[in-house]
matplotlib code that plots the C-alpha trace (Angstrom):
import matplotlib.pyplot as plt

x = [-48.7, -52.0, -54.7, -56.7, -60.6, -62.9, -64.9, -68.5, -71.2, -73.5, -72.8, -76.7, -75.3, -73.3, -75.3, -78.0, -75.2, -74.1, -77.8, -78.5, -75.4, -76.6, -79.1, -77.4, -75.3, -77.5, -76.7, -76.0, -71.9, -71.0, -70.0, -67.5, -64.8, -62.9, -63.3, -62.7, -60.8, -62.6, -62.0, -61.1, -63.9, -65.9, -66.6, -66.3, -68.2, -66.3, -68.3, -67.6, -64.3, -64.1, -60.8, -61.2, -58.6, -56.9, -54.1, -53.4, -50.1, -49.2, -47.1, -44.0, -45.4, -48.9, -49.7, -47.2, -43.5, -44.3, -42.5, -44.1, -47.1, -45.5, -45.6, -49.4, -51.5, -52.6, -55.6, -56.4, -52.8, -53.4, -56.1, -59.6, -61.4, -65.0, -66.0, -68.5, -68.2, -71.0, -70.5, -68.7, -65.0, -61.5, -60.5, -56.8, -56.2, -52.5, -50.7, -48.0, -45.7, -42.9, -39.3, -39.9, -43.4, -43.4, -47.2, -49.2, -52.7, -55.8, -59.0, -62.3, -65.5, -68.8, -71.3, -74.3, -73.4, -70.9, -68.3, -69.8, -66.5, -66.8, -66.7, -63.8, -62.8, -65.3, -65.3, -62.1, -59.6, -56.0, -52.9, -49.7, -48.3, -51.5, -53.3, -57.0, -58.8, -58.8, -55.6, -54.0, -55.5, -54.9, -55.1, -53.8, -55.9, -59.3, -62.4, -63.0, -59.4, -57.8, -57.9, -60.2, -63.3, -64.1, -65.0, -66.4, -69.8, -72.2, -69.3, -68.3, -68.9, -70.3, -67.0, -67.8, -64.5, -61.1, -59.9, -56.0, -53.3, -50.4, -46.8, -43.8, -42.2, -40.5, -42.3, -43.3, -44.0, -43.8, -44.2, -46.8, -49.2, -52.4, -50.2, -50.8, -48.6, -47.6, -45.7, -43.7, -45.9, -49.2, -51.3, -54.7, -56.3, -60.0, -61.6, -64.5, -64.9, -68.5, -66.8, -64.2, -62.4, -58.9, -56.5, -52.8, -50.8, -47.2, -45.0, -41.7, -40.1, -42.4, -45.7, -48.3, -51.1, -53.8, -55.7, -58.8, -60.6, -64.3, -64.9, -68.7, -70.8, -70.8, -69.1, -65.7, -63.6, -59.8, -57.2, -53.5, -50.4, -46.5, -44.8, -41.0, -40.5, -36.9, -38.4, -39.9, -43.1, -44.9, -47.4, -48.9, -51.8, -54.4, -55.9, -58.6, -59.3, -62.3, -61.8, -64.8, -63.7, -65.5, -68.1, -67.6, -69.4, -71.8, -69.5, -67.0, -69.1, -69.9, -66.5, -65.9, -68.9, -67.7, -64.5, -66.3, -68.1, -64.9, -62.9, -65.9, -65.9, -62.6, -62.7, -65.7, -63.8, -60.7, -62.9, -64.5, -60.6, -60.2, -62.6, -62.0, -58.3, -59.3, -62.1]
y = [6.5, 8.2, 6.1, 7.5, 7.3, 7.8, 11.2, 10.6, 10.8, 12.2, 13.5, 12.3, 8.5, 8.7, 10.7, 8.0, 5.1, 6.9, 7.5, 4.0, 3.1, 5.1, 3.0, 0.2, 2.0, 1.4, -1.4, -2.2, -2.0, 1.2, 3.0, 5.7, 4.2, 6.8, 10.9, 14.1, 16.8, 20.9, 22.4, 26.1, 28.5, 24.3, 25.2, 21.8, 21.9, 22.7, 25.6, 26.1, 28.0, 27.4, 26.8, 25.2, 24.6, 23.5, 23.4, 20.1, 18.6, 15.2, 11.7, 10.8, 7.7, 6.9, 6.4, 4.6, 3.1, 2.4, -0.9, -1.9, -2.3, -3.9, -0.2, 0.1, 2.5, 3.7, 5.5, 6.7, 8.3, 10.5, 13.0, 12.2, 14.5, 15.0, 17.2, 17.8, 18.6, 20.5, 21.0, 18.9, 20.4, 19.7, 19.7, 19.2, 18.6, 19.2, 18.8, 20.5, 20.0, 21.0, 19.8, 17.4, 15.8, 13.7, 13.6, 10.9, 11.5, 8.9, 10.3, 7.9, 8.5, 7.5, 9.0, 11.5, 10.4, 11.5, 9.0, 7.3, 6.2, 2.6, 0.3, -1.4, -4.6, -5.4, -9.0, -10.0, -8.9, -8.9, -7.4, -9.9, -7.7, -8.1, -5.5, -5.7, -2.7, 0.2, 0.8, -0.9, -0.3, -0.4, 2.9, 2.4, -0.5, -1.2, -1.2, -5.0, -5.3, -7.0, -4.2, -2.2, -4.1, -1.6, 1.1, -0.8, -0.3, -3.0, -4.4, -2.2, 1.2, 3.1, 4.2, 3.2, 3.3, 4.6, 7.4, 7.9, 8.5, 10.3, 9.2, 11.6, 8.7, 5.5, 2.7, -0.6, -3.2, -6.4, -7.5, -5.0, -5.4, -6.0, -7.1, -3.6, -1.6, 1.8, 3.8, 6.9, 9.5, 9.7, 7.2, 6.3, 3.4, 4.0, 1.4, 3.5, 6.5, 6.7, 10.0, 11.1, 10.8, 10.8, 10.9, 12.5, 14.6, 14.9, 14.7, 16.2, 15.9, 17.8, 17.9, 16.0, 16.3, 15.2, 16.3, 14.9, 15.7, 16.3, 15.3, 14.5, 16.6, 14.5, 13.9, 12.5, 11.2, 11.7, 10.4, 12.1, 10.8, 11.0, 8.7, 8.7, 7.5, 8.5, 12.0, 14.1, 14.7, 18.1, 21.1, 20.7, 22.3, 21.0, 22.9, 21.4, 23.6, 24.0, 24.8, 24.6, 25.0, 27.7, 27.6, 28.8, 32.1, 32.2, 34.2, 30.9, 28.9, 31.4, 31.3, 27.2, 27.4, 30.0, 28.1, 24.7, 26.2, 27.8, 24.6, 22.8, 25.4, 25.1, 21.9, 22.0, 24.4, 22.1, 19.3, 21.5, 22.2, 18.7, 17.9, 20.7, 19.6, 15.7, 16.9]
z = [-19.0, -20.8, -22.3, -25.0, -24.9, -27.8, -27.4, -25.5, -28.1, -26.1, -22.8, -21.6, -22.3, -19.6, -17.1, -17.3, -16.4, -13.8, -12.6, -13.3, -11.3, -8.4, -7.8, -6.9, -4.4, -1.7, 1.0, 4.4, 4.7, 4.2, 8.0, 7.5, 7.3, 7.1, 7.1, 4.8, 5.4, 5.0, 1.9, 2.1, 3.3, 3.1, -0.5, -2.2, -5.5, -8.7, -10.9, -14.5, -14.9, -10.8, -8.4, -5.0, -2.8, 0.6, 2.9, 5.3, 6.2, 5.1, 6.8, 4.8, 3.3, 3.9, 0.3, -0.5, 0.2, 4.4, 4.5, 7.1, 4.7, 2.1, 0.4, 0.5, 1.4, 5.1, 4.9, 8.7, 8.1, 4.6, 3.4, 1.8, 0.2, -1.9, -4.3, -6.9, -10.4, -11.4, -14.8, -18.1, -17.8, -18.0, -14.5, -13.2, -9.4, -8.5, -5.3, -4.0, -1.0, 0.8, 0.6, 2.8, 1.4, -2.0, -2.7, -4.6, -5.1, -6.4, -7.9, -7.9, -9.5, -7.5, -9.2, -8.1, -4.2, -2.6, -1.3, 2.0, 3.2, 2.9, 5.4, 8.0, 6.6, 4.2, 3.6, 5.9, 2.9, 5.0, 3.1, 2.7, 5.6, 7.7, 8.3, 7.3, 5.2, 5.0, 7.9, 4.8, 1.0, -2.6, -3.8, -7.2, -8.2, -10.2, -8.6, -7.5, -7.0, -3.7, -1.1, -2.6, -1.9, 1.2, -0.4, -4.1, -5.1, -4.3, -1.8, 1.3, -0.3, -3.1, -5.4, -8.8, -10.8, -10.5, -12.6, -12.0, -9.8, -9.5, -7.4, -7.0, -4.9, -6.2, -8.2, -6.8, -8.9, -6.8, -3.0, -2.3, 0.3, -2.3, -5.4, -6.8, -9.1, -7.8, -10.6, -10.4, -12.6, -13.6, -14.6, -16.5, -14.9, -15.6, -17.8, -19.4, -20.6, -18.7, -16.5, -18.5, -21.8, -21.1, -17.7, -17.9, -15.7, -14.5, -11.2, -9.8, -6.2, -4.5, -6.6, -8.4, -10.5, -12.7, -15.9, -16.4, -19.8, -20.5, -16.6, -16.2, -13.5, -10.3, -7.1, -7.2, -4.0, -4.0, -1.4, -1.1, 1.0, 1.0, -1.1, -0.3, 3.4, 3.1, 3.5, 6.6, 5.3, 5.5, 4.2, 1.2, -1.0, -3.2, -5.9, -8.4, -11.6, -14.2, -17.6, -19.9, -23.4, -25.0, -26.9, -30.7, -31.8, -34.8, -36.4, -36.6, -37.7, -40.5, -41.3, -41.3, -43.7, -45.9, -46.1, -46.4, -49.6, -51.2, -50.8, -52.6, -55.6, -56.4, -56.7, -58.7, -60.9, -60.9, -62.0, -65.1, -66.0, -65.6, -68.0, -70.6, -71.0, -71.7, -74.1]

ax = plt.figure().add_subplot(projection="3d")
ax.plot(x, y, z, "-o")
ax.set_aspect("equal")
plt.show()
């Protein structure tokens, strides 16, 4: 379910938008409603053409498919990570579980500041299952949707935009705790191209991945949990990889210009031939 975006004409525009949005994130509500898991080697900055990783054990339905929560996510039983992307690059997030773990993962953008953890029970949000946030929360909705205010910028947290999610377990389209839609597969739910130029990915029985084209520099948050209540849960590995598109060598530009010149010459020669034939 990939959404097509127009390429950003100037990354400085996005950087300016992110900086302006960050100025509005300061509020008195954030209270560290959730904590974060460590990365291997405590390295949470993704360098150009680099990779970071982590390993953890996940519960079978912390992300979705929990009947007690009307299929919604339970923030305190899943795993939260934050990372800083240091350069404009294509970034791939991959979660691979053992045979008992069917992962789900969501990625959010927080701009120039790390996710502050959100606020418990902000605004009195209450799911249809009777639980407040983030005991139950909306892991697949856009910021501002029901069940997201506890972490949304200008409300209970500093999250600017939900970029995408991937679910390897079953879909749930009705009767969910926050009225959210939970679809199997990789899903692009970003509302703008401020932080990326497209979201794609794939899922299988025990893995889920998201690919972000031209992910902007800045901070990002992730939530990971199981999506199949019928399984036992189990260990998983998380990797985040950066791939910077190579800048063409000067020789490449020279060949391109030479080719364009040849095409122009041939077209001009063809026009002269046609003019001679007409005369």
